[in-house]
N, CA, C and O atoms as a Tinker XYZ file with bonds, in Angstrom:
   440  protein
     1  N    -34.882000   28.841000   26.563000    73     2
     2  CA   -34.632000   27.429000   26.761000    64     1     3
     3  C    -34.578000   26.693000   25.421000    63     2     4     5
     4  O    -33.764000   25.788000   25.233000    81     3
     5  N    -35.462000   27.095000   24.485000    73     3     6
     6  CA   -35.463000   26.458000   23.178000    64     5     7
     7  C    -34.155000   26.734000   22.447000    63     6     8     9
     8  O    -33.651000   25.883000   21.714000    81     7
     9  N    -33.598000   27.957000   22.657000    73     7    10
    10  CA   -32.340000   28.301000   22.005000    64     9    11
    11  C    -31.205000   27.417000   22.507000    63    10    12    13
    12  O    -30.370000   26.966000   21.723000    81    11
    13  N    -31.175000   27.172000   23.804000    73    11    14
    14  CA   -30.126000   26.338000   24.388000    64    13    15
    15  C    -30.256000   24.910000   23.875000    63    14    16    17
    16  O    -29.253000   24.274000   23.547000    81    15
    17  N    -31.472000   24.406000   23.805000    73    15    18
    18  CA   -31.705000   23.058000   23.289000    64    17    19
    19  C    -31.283000   22.958000   21.830000    63    18    20    21
    20  O    -30.686000   21.960000   21.427000    81    19
    21  N    -31.581000   23.965000   21.047000    73    19    22
    22  CA   -31.216000   23.985000   19.634000    64    21    23
    23  C    -29.697000   24.035000   19.464000    63    22    24    25
    24  O    -29.139000   23.337000   18.618000    81    23
    25  N    -29.041000   24.853000   20.261000    73    23    26
    26  CA   -27.577000   24.953000   20.200000    64    25    27
    27  C    -26.944000   23.618000   20.596000    63    26    28    29
    28  O    -25.993000   23.165000   19.959000    81    27
    29  N    -27.473000   22.995000   21.645000    73    27    30
    30  CA   -26.947000   21.702000   22.093000    64    29    31
    31  C    -27.148000   20.640000   21.014000    63    30    32    33
    32  O    -26.257000   19.825000   20.774000    81    31
    33  N    -28.305000   20.643000   20.368000    73    31    34
    34  CA   -28.587000   19.689000   19.307000    64    33    35
    35  C    -27.646000   19.901000   18.118000    63    34    36    37
    36  O    -27.111000   18.936000   17.571000    81    35
    37  N    -27.446000   21.151000   17.720000    73    35    38
    38  CA   -26.538000   21.454000   16.606000    64    37    39
    39  C    -25.100000   21.056000   16.933000    63    38    40    41
    40  O    -24.386000   20.535000   16.076000    81    39
    41  N    -24.680000   21.301000   18.161000    73    39    42
    42  CA   -23.331000   20.924000   18.580000    64    41    43
    43  C    -23.159000   19.412000   18.533000    63    42    44    45
    44  O    -22.142000   18.911000   18.054000    81    43
    45  N    -24.155000   18.689000   19.032000    73    43    46
    46  CA   -24.116000   17.238000   19.007000    64    45    47
    47  C    -24.070000   16.710000   17.579000    63    46    48    49
    48  O    -23.323000   15.775000   17.289000    81    47
    49  N    -24.853000   17.293000   16.694000    73    47    50
    50  CA   -24.866000   16.877000   15.289000    64    49    51
    51  C    -23.508000   17.127000   14.638000    63    50    52    53
    52  O    -23.021000   16.289000   13.879000    81    51
    53  N    -22.894000   18.276000   14.932000    73    51    54
    54  CA   -21.584000   18.589000   14.365000    64    53    55
    55  C    -20.545000   17.587000   14.853000    63    54    56    57
    56  O    -19.682000   17.166000   14.083000    81    55
    57  N    -20.618000   17.207000   16.111000    73    55    58
    58  CA   -19.688000   16.232000   16.678000    64    57    59
    59  C    -19.845000   14.879000   15.997000    63    58    60    61
    60  O    -18.849000   14.243000   15.649000    81    59
    61  N    -21.075000   14.434000   15.805000    73    59    62
    62  CA   -21.336000   13.141000   15.171000    64    61    63
    63  C    -20.841000   13.144000   13.731000    63    62    64    65
    64  O    -20.205000   12.184000   13.297000    81    63
    65  N    -21.121000   14.199000   12.989000    73    63    66
    66  CA   -20.669000   14.298000   11.599000    64    65    67
    67  C    -19.143000   14.322000   11.547000    63    66    68    69
    68  O    -18.543000   13.673000   10.690000    81    67
    69  N    -18.523000   15.051000   12.440000    73    67    70
    70  CA   -17.061000   15.117000   12.499000    64    69    71
    71  C    -16.475000   13.741000   12.801000    63    70    72    73
    72  O    -15.486000   13.349000   12.181000    81    71
    73  N    -17.053000   13.014000   13.725000    73    71    74
    74  CA   -16.566000   11.698000   14.097000    64    73    75
    75  C    -16.704000   10.721000   12.936000    63    74    76    77
    76  O    -15.802000    9.917000   12.700000    81    75
    77  N    -17.812000   10.775000   12.211000    73    75    78
    78  CA   -18.015000    9.890000   11.069000    64    77    79
    79  C    -17.005000   10.192000    9.975000    63    78    80    81
    80  O    -16.524000    9.276000    9.307000    81    79
    81  N    -16.683000   11.442000    9.786000    73    79    82
    82  CA   -15.700000   11.819000    8.773000    64    81    83
    83  C    -14.332000   11.237000    9.074000    63    82    84    85
    84  O    -13.633000   10.788000    8.166000    81    83
    85  N    -13.945000   11.242000   10.343000    73    83    86
    86  CA   -12.652000   10.677000   10.718000    64    85    87
    87  C    -12.641000    9.173000   10.554000    63    86    88    89
    88  O    -11.611000    8.602000   10.194000    81    87
    89  N    -13.747000    8.525000   10.806000    73    87    90
    90  CA   -13.818000    7.075000   10.684000    64    89    91
    91  C    -13.730000    6.639000    9.230000    63    90    92    93
    92  O    -13.358000    5.498000    8.954000    81    91
    93  N    -14.063000    7.520000    8.295000    73    91    94
    94  CA   -14.064000    7.164000    6.891000    64    93    95
    95  C    -12.833000    7.668000    6.151000    63    94    96    97
    96  O    -12.806000    7.651000    4.921000    81    95
    97  N    -11.814000    8.116000    6.881000    73    95    98
    98  CA   -10.608000    8.587000    6.226000    64    97    99
    99  C     -9.955000    7.445000    5.467000    63    98   100   101
   100  O     -9.947000    6.301000    5.922000    81    99
   101  N     -9.413000    7.771000    4.314000    73    99   102
   102  CA    -8.753000    6.760000    3.502000    64   101   103
   103  C     -7.369000    6.451000    4.066000    63   102   104   105
   104  O     -6.694000    7.328000    4.604000    81   103
   105  N     -6.965000    5.209000    3.937000    73   103   106
   106  CA    -5.604000    4.831000    4.305000    64   105   107
   107  C     -4.938000    4.262000    3.055000    63   106   108   109
   108  O     -5.611000    3.783000    2.141000    81   107
   109  N     -3.627000    4.322000    3.030000    73   107   110
   110  CA    -2.925000    3.870000    1.831000    64   109   111
   111  C     -1.748000    2.971000    2.180000    63   110   112   113
   112  O     -1.218000    2.994000    3.291000    81   111
   113  N     -1.367000    2.188000    1.197000    73   111   114
   114  CA    -0.217000    1.301000    1.278000    64   113   115
   115  C      0.613000    1.563000    0.030000    63   114   116   117
   116  O      0.072000    1.706000   -1.066000    81   115
   117  N      1.927000    1.625000    0.200000    73   115   118
   118  CA     2.821000    1.803000   -0.937000    64   117   119
   119  C      3.724000    0.584000   -1.018000    63   118   120   121
   120  O      4.359000    0.197000   -0.037000    81   119
   121  N      3.771000   -0.012000   -2.196000    73   119   122
   122  CA     4.654000   -1.151000   -2.446000    64   121   123
   123  C      5.653000   -0.717000   -3.512000    63   122   124   125
   124  O      5.270000   -0.342000   -4.620000    81   123
   125  N      6.949000   -0.772000   -3.161000    73   123   126
   126  CA     8.024000   -0.451000   -4.118000    64   125   127
   127  C      8.786000   -1.734000   -4.412000    63   126   128   129
   128  O      9.235000   -2.432000   -3.503000    81   127
   129  N      8.921000   -2.024000   -5.678000    73   127   130
   130  CA     9.615000   -3.235000   -6.108000    64   129   131
   131  C     10.863000   -2.806000   -6.870000    63   130   132   133
   132  O     10.785000   -2.058000   -7.845000    81   131
   133  N     12.003000   -3.286000   -6.417000    73   131   134
   134  CA    13.266000   -2.985000   -7.087000    64   133   135
   135  C     13.902000   -4.308000   -7.492000    63   134   136   137
   136  O     14.119000   -5.184000   -6.655000    81   135
   137  N     14.201000   -4.446000   -8.788000    73   135   138
   138  CA    14.877000   -5.646000   -9.265000    64   137   139
   139  C     16.222000   -5.260000   -9.849000    63   138   140   141
   140  O     16.409000   -4.156000  -10.361000    81   139
   141  N     17.153000   -6.196000   -9.760000    73   139   142
   142  CA    18.504000   -5.913000  -10.227000    64   141   143
   143  C     19.133000   -7.178000  -10.776000    63   142   144   145
   144  O     18.765000   -8.293000  -10.407000    81   143
   145  N     20.082000   -6.979000  -11.659000    73   143   146
   146  CA    20.851000   -8.108000  -12.177000    64   145   147
   147  C     22.281000   -8.081000  -11.639000    63   146   148   149
   148  O     23.159000   -8.789000  -12.132000    81   147
   149  N     22.495000   -7.251000  -10.621000    73   147   150
   150  CA    23.832000   -7.165000  -10.019000    64   149   151
   151  C     23.712000   -7.089000   -8.499000    63   150   152   153
   152  O     22.626000   -6.880000   -7.958000    81   151
   153  N     24.832000   -7.260000   -7.829000    73   151   154
   154  CA    24.858000   -7.193000   -6.367000    64   153   155
   155  C     24.867000   -5.763000   -5.844000    63   154   156   157
   156  O     24.703000   -5.553000   -4.642000    81   155
   157  N     25.055000   -4.778000   -6.713000    73   155   158
   158  CA    25.159000   -3.382000   -6.269000    64   157   159
   159  C     23.826000   -2.835000   -5.748000    63   158   160   161
   160  O     23.805000   -2.003000   -4.841000    81   159
   161  N     22.737000   -3.298000   -6.315000    73   159   162
   162  CA    21.419000   -2.824000   -5.905000    64   161   163
   163  C     20.645000   -4.009000   -5.339000    63   162   164   165
   164  O     20.595000   -5.073000   -5.955000    81   163
   165  N     20.045000   -3.825000   -4.172000    73   163   166
   166  CA    19.286000   -4.893000   -3.532000    64   165   167
   167  C     17.946000   -5.078000   -4.241000    63   166   168   169
   168  O     17.171000   -4.130000   -4.369000    81   167
   169  N     17.681000   -6.287000   -4.694000    73   167   170
   170  CA    16.376000   -6.612000   -5.270000    64   169   171
   171  C     15.437000   -6.927000   -4.114000    63   170   172   173
   172  O     15.701000   -7.824000   -3.313000    81   171
   173  N     14.332000   -6.179000   -4.035000    73   171   174
   174  CA    13.442000   -6.361000   -2.888000    64   173   175
   175  C     12.061000   -5.778000   -3.148000    63   174   176   177
   176  O     11.847000   -4.990000   -4.070000    81   175
   177  N     11.129000   -6.201000   -2.291000    73   175   178
   178  CA     9.810000   -5.584000   -2.198000    64   177   179
   179  C      9.828000   -4.794000   -0.899000    63   178   180   181
   180  O     10.051000   -5.363000    0.170000    81   179
   181  N      9.596000   -3.499000   -0.981000    73   179   182
   182  CA     9.523000   -2.638000    0.200000    64   181   183
   183  C      8.075000   -2.183000    0.336000    63   182   184   185
   184  O      7.523000   -1.569000   -0.578000    81   183
   185  N      7.466000   -2.483000    1.468000    73   183   186
   186  CA     6.062000   -2.126000    1.700000    64   185   187
   187  C      5.968000   -1.151000    2.859000    63   186   188   189
   188  O      6.568000   -1.362000    3.912000    81   187
   189  N      5.202000   -0.072000    2.655000    73   187   190
   190  CA     4.909000    0.884000    3.720000    64   189   191
   191  C      3.426000    0.750000    4.025000    63   190   192   193
   192  O      2.587000    1.016000    3.164000    81   191
   193  N      3.097000    0.339000    5.249000    73   191   194
   194  CA     1.696000    0.129000    5.628000    64   193   195
   195  C      1.038000    1.456000    6.039000    63   194   196   197
   196  O      1.720000    2.479000    6.094000    81   195
   197  N     -0.256000    1.459000    6.326000    73   195   198
   198  CA    -0.964000    2.705000    6.654000    64   197   199
   199  C     -0.406000    3.452000    7.864000    63   198   200   201
   200  O     -0.565000    4.669000    7.959000    81   199
   201  N      0.243000    2.747000    8.787000    73   199   202
   202  CA     0.803000    3.396000    9.980000    64   201   203
   203  C      2.219000    3.916000    9.744000    63   202   204   205
   204  O      2.799000    4.548000   10.628000    81   203
   205  N      2.782000    3.658000    8.564000    73   203   206
   206  CA     4.132000    4.118000    8.265000    64   205   207
   207  C      5.213000    3.092000    8.577000    63   206   208   209
   208  O      6.402000    3.391000    8.460000    81   207
   209  N      4.818000    1.896000    8.969000    73   207   210
   210  CA     5.787000    0.832000    9.219000    64   209   211
   211  C      6.241000    0.236000    7.894000    63   210   212   213
   212  O      5.461000    0.143000    6.946000    81   211
   213  N      7.506000   -0.166000    7.831000    73   211   214
   214  CA     8.023000   -0.750000    6.599000    64   213   215
   215  C      8.393000   -2.209000    6.803000    63   214   216   217
   216  O      8.766000   -2.635000    7.896000    81   215
   217  N      8.278000   -2.959000    5.721000    73   215   218
   218  CA     8.743000   -4.339000    5.711000    64   217   219
   219  C      9.384000   -4.594000    4.354000    63   218   220   221
   220  O      9.001000   -3.992000    3.350000    81   219
   221  N     10.349000   -5.479000    4.334000    73   219   222
   222  CA    11.014000   -5.814000    3.076000    64   221   223
   223  C     11.009000   -7.322000    2.866000    63   222   224   225
   224  O     11.099000   -8.111000    3.807000    81   223
   225  N     10.902000   -7.686000    1.604000    73   223   226
   226  CA    10.999000   -9.084000    1.194000    64   225   227
   227  C     12.096000   -9.135000    0.133000    63   226   228   229
   228  O     11.970000   -8.494000   -0.910000    81   227
   229  N     13.167000   -9.884000    0.384000    73   227   230
   230  CA    14.230000   -9.953000   -0.615000    64   229   231
   231  C     13.777000  -10.722000   -1.855000    63   230   232   233
   232  O     13.029000  -11.695000   -1.760000    81   231
   233  N     14.240000  -10.272000   -3.004000    73   231   234
   234  CA    13.967000  -10.945000   -4.273000    64   233   235
   235  C     15.268000  -11.542000   -4.804000    63   234   236   237
   236  O     16.362000  -11.102000   -4.452000    81   235
   237  N     15.124000  -12.545000   -5.650000    73   235   238
   238  CA    16.298000  -13.160000   -6.274000    64   237   239
   239  C     16.884000  -12.209000   -7.308000    63   238   240   241
   240  O     16.152000  -11.502000   -8.001000    81   239
   241  N     18.200000  -12.198000   -7.405000    73   239   242
   242  CA    18.865000  -11.418000   -8.448000    64   241   243
   243  C     18.700000  -12.180000   -9.756000    63   242   244   245
   244  O     19.045000  -13.359000   -9.844000    81   243
   245  N     18.179000  -11.510000  -10.757000    73   243   246
   246  CA    17.918000  -12.163000  -12.039000    64   245   247
   247  C     19.132000  -12.052000  -12.949000    63   246   248   249
   248  O     19.403000  -10.997000  -13.522000    81   247
   249  N     19.855000  -13.154000  -13.071000    73   247   250
   250  CA    20.980000  -13.185000  -14.002000    64   249   251
   251  C     20.577000  -14.027000  -15.216000    63   250   252   253
   252  O     19.538000  -14.687000  -15.210000    81   251
   253  N     21.390000  -13.994000  -16.225000    73   251   254
   254  CA    21.050000  -14.686000  -17.475000    64   253   255
   255  C     20.928000  -16.193000  -17.258000    63   254   256   257
   256  O     20.059000  -16.842000  -17.841000    81   255
   257  N     21.781000  -16.730000  -16.436000    73   255   258
   258  CA    21.811000  -18.177000  -16.207000    64   257   259
   259  C     20.506000  -18.701000  -15.594000    63   258   260   261
   260  O     20.004000  -19.750000  -15.999000    81   259
   261  N     19.961000  -17.968000  -14.617000    73   259   262
   262  CA    18.756000  -18.413000  -13.891000    64   261   263
   263  C     17.574000  -17.476000  -14.107000    63   262   264   265
   264  O     16.669000  -17.420000  -13.274000    81   263
   265  N     17.572000  -16.760000  -15.187000    73   263   266
   266  CA    16.584000  -15.695000  -15.386000    64   265   267
   267  C     15.145000  -16.193000  -15.239000    63   266   268   269
   268  O     14.380000  -15.633000  -14.454000    81   267
   269  N     14.767000  -17.231000  -15.979000    73   267   270
   270  CA    13.367000  -17.683000  -15.964000    64   269   271
   271  C     12.923000  -18.165000  -14.590000    63   270   272   273
   272  O     11.833000  -17.818000  -14.134000    81   271
   273  N     13.752000  -18.955000  -13.929000    73   271   274
   274  CA    13.380000  -19.476000  -12.614000    64   273   275
   275  C     13.270000  -18.363000  -11.572000    63   274   276   277
   276  O     12.324000  -18.337000  -10.785000    81   275
   277  N     14.225000  -17.455000  -11.568000    73   275   278
   278  CA    14.185000  -16.345000  -10.615000    64   277   279
   279  C     13.038000  -15.398000  -10.917000    63   278   280   281
   280  O     12.419000  -14.864000   -9.997000    81   279
   281  N     12.749000  -15.184000  -12.176000    73   279   282
   282  CA    11.618000  -14.335000  -12.552000    64   281   283
   283  C     10.313000  -14.931000  -12.032000    63   282   284   285
   284  O      9.471000  -14.202000  -11.508000    81   283
   285  N     10.136000  -16.229000  -12.166000    73   283   286
   286  CA     8.929000  -16.897000  -11.652000    64   285   287
   287  C      8.817000  -16.735000  -10.136000    63   286   288   289
   288  O      7.761000  -16.372000   -9.617000    81   287
   289  N      9.925000  -17.011000   -9.429000    73   287   290
   290  CA     9.907000  -16.918000   -7.965000    64   289   291
   291  C      9.612000  -15.493000   -7.501000    63   290   292   293
   292  O      8.828000  -15.291000   -6.574000    81   291
   293  N     10.230000  -14.516000   -8.137000    73   291   294
   294  CA    10.004000  -13.113000   -7.774000    64   293   295
   295  C      8.569000  -12.691000   -8.049000    63   294   296   297
   296  O      7.963000  -11.983000   -7.245000    81   295
   297  N      8.025000  -13.122000   -9.177000    73   295   298
   298  CA     6.653000  -12.755000   -9.530000    64   297   299
   299  C      5.658000  -13.330000   -8.536000    63   298   300   301
   300  O      4.669000  -12.679000   -8.198000    81   299
   301  N      5.907000  -14.529000   -8.072000    73   299   302
   302  CA     5.028000  -15.140000   -7.065000    64   301   303
   303  C      5.079000  -14.342000   -5.759000    63   302   304   305
   304  O      4.041000  -14.103000   -5.143000    81   303
   305  N      6.266000  -13.933000   -5.335000    73   303   306
   306  CA     6.391000  -13.133000   -4.108000    64   305   307
   307  C      5.661000  -11.792000   -4.244000    63   306   308   309
   308  O      4.999000  -11.343000   -3.308000    81   307
   309  N      5.784000  -11.167000   -5.398000    73   307   310
   310  CA     5.097000   -9.891000   -5.637000    64   309   311
   311  C      3.585000  -10.092000   -5.613000    63   310   312   313
   312  O      2.857000   -9.300000   -5.013000    81   311
   313  N      3.120000  -11.147000   -6.262000    73   311   314
   314  CA     1.682000  -11.441000   -6.275000    64   313   315
   315  C      1.156000  -11.683000   -4.861000    63   314   316   317
   316  O      0.069000  -11.216000   -4.519000    81   315
   317  N      1.909000  -12.405000   -4.040000    73   315   318
   318  CA     1.477000  -12.672000   -2.659000    64   317   319
   319  C      1.352000  -11.373000   -1.864000    63   318   320   321
   320  O      0.407000  -11.203000   -1.094000    81   319
   321  N      2.306000  -10.458000   -2.050000    73   319   322
   322  CA     2.252000   -9.180000   -1.317000    64   321   323
   323  C      1.040000   -8.353000   -1.751000    63   322   324   325
   324  O      0.341000   -7.786000   -0.911000    81   323
   325  N      0.797000   -8.285000   -3.041000    73   323   326
   326  CA    -0.368000   -7.527000   -3.538000    64   325   327
   327  C     -1.660000   -8.177000   -3.054000    63   326   328   329
   328  O     -2.555000   -7.486000   -2.569000    81   327
   329  N     -1.764000   -9.488000   -3.180000    73   327   330
   330  CA    -2.984000  -10.192000   -2.756000    64   329   331
   331  C     -3.236000  -10.045000   -1.262000    63   330   332   333
   332  O     -4.388000  -10.007000   -0.831000    81   331
   333  N     -2.178000   -9.962000   -0.471000    73   331   334
   334  CA    -2.333000   -9.748000    0.968000    64   333   335
   335  C     -3.129000   -8.466000    1.230000    63   334   336   337
   336  O     -4.045000   -8.464000    2.053000    81   335
   337  N     -2.787000   -7.391000    0.544000    73   335   338
   338  CA    -3.466000   -6.113000    0.768000    64   337   339
   339  C     -4.833000   -6.072000    0.099000    63   338   340   341
   340  O     -5.758000   -5.456000    0.629000    81   339
   341  N     -4.979000   -6.718000   -1.057000    73   339   342
   342  CA    -6.294000   -6.771000   -1.701000    64   341   343
   343  C     -7.292000   -7.533000   -0.824000    63   342   344   345
   344  O     -8.465000   -7.165000   -0.760000    81   343
   345  N     -6.839000   -8.578000   -0.156000    73   343   346
   346  CA    -7.732000   -9.361000    0.711000    64   345   347
   347  C     -8.171000   -8.570000    1.942000    63   346   348   349
   348  O     -9.167000   -8.916000    2.578000    81   347
   349  N     -7.433000   -7.509000    2.282000    73   347   350
   350  CA    -7.791000   -6.658000    3.416000    64   349   351
   351  C     -8.675000   -5.489000    2.988000    63   350   352   353
   352  O     -8.948000   -4.597000    3.791000    81   351
   353  N     -9.123000   -5.483000    1.738000    73   351   354
   354  CA   -10.044000   -4.461000    1.269000    64   353   355
   355  C     -9.399000   -3.286000    0.554000    63   354   356   357
   356  O    -10.090000   -2.331000    0.201000    81   355
   357  N     -8.101000   -3.334000    0.333000    73   355   358
   358  CA    -7.413000   -2.266000   -0.387000    64   357   359
   359  C     -7.587000   -2.466000   -1.882000    63   358   360   361
   360  O     -7.778000   -3.587000   -2.352000    81   359
   361  N     -7.518000   -1.368000   -2.626000    73   359   362
   362  CA    -7.637000   -1.411000   -4.081000    64   361   363
   363  C     -6.454000   -0.677000   -4.694000    63   362   364   365
   364  O     -5.993000    0.337000   -4.170000    81   363
   365  N     -5.971000   -1.208000   -5.811000    73   363   366
   366  CA    -4.868000   -0.558000   -6.508000    64   365   367
   367  C     -5.396000    0.684000   -7.203000    63   366   368   369
   368  O     -6.346000    0.616000   -7.983000    81   367
   369  N     -4.769000    1.824000   -6.914000    73   367   370
   370  CA    -5.189000    3.078000   -7.549000    64   369   371
   371  C     -4.129000    3.624000   -8.501000    63   370   372   373
   372  O     -4.427000    4.468000   -9.347000    81   371
   373  N     -2.894000    3.144000   -8.365000    73   371   374
   374  CA    -1.832000    3.641000   -9.232000    64   373   375
   375  C     -0.696000    2.633000   -9.295000    63   374   376   377
   376  O     -0.407000    1.928000   -8.328000    81   375
   377  N     -0.061000    2.586000  -10.456000    73   375   378
   378  CA     1.102000    1.741000  -10.641000    64   377   379
   379  C      2.038000    2.443000  -11.615000    63   378   380   381
   380  O      1.627000    2.842000  -12.705000    81   379
   381  N      3.296000    2.591000  -11.217000    73   379   382
   382  CA     4.277000    3.284000  -12.032000    64   381   383
   383  C      5.500000    2.388000  -12.177000    63   382   384   385
   384  O      5.950000    1.780000  -11.206000    81   383
   385  N      6.033000    2.309000  -13.387000    73   383   386
   386  CA     7.199000    1.477000  -13.635000    64   385   387
   387  C      8.292000    2.288000  -14.315000    63   386   388   389
   388  O      8.026000    3.081000  -15.218000    81   387
   389  N      9.522000    2.078000  -13.870000    73   387   390
   390  CA    10.681000    2.703000  -14.500000    64   389   391
   391  C     11.507000    1.607000  -15.155000    63   390   392   393
   392  O     12.346000    0.986000  -14.502000    81   391
   393  N     11.277000    1.369000  -16.426000    73   391   394
   394  CA    12.020000    0.376000  -17.207000    64   393   395
   395  C     12.015000   -1.001000  -16.546000    63   394   396   397
   396  O     13.009000   -1.722000  -16.630000    81   395
   397  N     10.936000   -1.373000  -15.904000    73   395   398
   398  CA    10.771000   -2.681000  -15.253000    64   397   399
   399  C     11.803000   -2.970000  -14.162000    63   398   400   401
   400  O     11.894000   -4.108000  -13.701000    81   399
   401  N     12.565000   -1.993000  -13.746000    73   399   402
   402  CA    13.541000   -2.182000  -12.670000    64   401   403
   403  C     13.028000   -1.637000  -11.349000    63   402   404   405
   404  O     13.369000   -2.146000  -10.281000    81   403
   405  N     12.214000   -0.609000  -11.427000    73   403   406
   406  CA    11.624000   -0.018000  -10.225000    64   405   407
   407  C     10.127000    0.159000  -10.484000    63   406   408   409
   408  O      9.715000    0.804000  -11.448000    81   407
   409  N      9.349000   -0.418000   -9.620000    73   407   410
   410  CA     7.890000   -0.363000   -9.759000    64   409   411
   411  C      7.310000    0.140000   -8.447000    63   410   412   413
   412  O      7.735000   -0.290000   -7.374000    81   411
   413  N      6.340000    1.048000   -8.523000    73   411   414
   414  CA     5.653000    1.514000   -7.325000    64   413   415
   415  C      4.159000    1.283000   -7.527000    63   414   416   417
   416  O      3.590000    1.665000   -8.550000    81   415
   417  N      3.539000    0.657000   -6.540000    73   415   418
   418  CA     2.104000    0.375000   -6.561000    64   417   419
   419  C      1.496000    1.055000   -5.338000    63   418   420   421
   420  O      1.982000    0.889000   -4.219000    81   419
   421  N      0.435000    1.818000   -5.561000    73   419   422
   422  CA    -0.258000    2.495000   -4.459000    64   421   423
   423  C     -1.636000    1.878000   -4.322000    63   422   424   425
   424  O     -2.381000    1.773000   -5.296000    81   423
   425  N     -1.969000    1.471000   -3.110000    73   423   426
   426  CA    -3.275000    0.901000   -2.802000    64   425   427
   427  C     -3.952000    1.782000   -1.753000    63   426   428   429
   428  O     -3.289000    2.319000   -0.866000    81   427
   429  N     -5.251000    1.925000   -1.857000    73   427   430
   430  CA    -5.992000    2.691000   -0.849000    64   429   431
   431  C     -7.218000    1.909000   -0.386000    63   430   432   433
   432  O     -7.711000    0.996000   -1.048000    81   431
   433  N     -7.674000    2.324000    0.787000    73   431   434
   434  CA    -8.889000    1.742000    1.369000    64   433   435
   435  C     -9.644000    2.881000    2.032000    63   434   436   437
   436  O     -9.069000    3.685000    2.764000    81   435
   437  N    -10.928000    2.935000    1.766000    73   435   438
   438  CA   -11.744000    4.003000    2.354000    64   437   439
   439  C    -12.489000    3.494000    3.553000    63   438   440
   440  O    -13.230000    4.247000    4.185000    81   439
């Protein structure tokens, strides 16, 4: 009888530990920012949430004539997207830039 009780207790403990491990799995968000000075490439913020859903926010095309104003507007939109995820408890773990035209930011939450 003691053996059965011990086996049941060990099984229950393994289940609880397994359940806690799943509850603490990390989730991630990927933000890709593409900027362009031409109509050939769409300037946008592409976000992939933890469930794999995507959303896009269009950015202004930065031309020489309106460069400063469009740069300000685009930077504000990027900041809002990052702050949205930071306010939900995510932290930036990586940021990669390709000549300031393509930027990828990875955020995770444990």
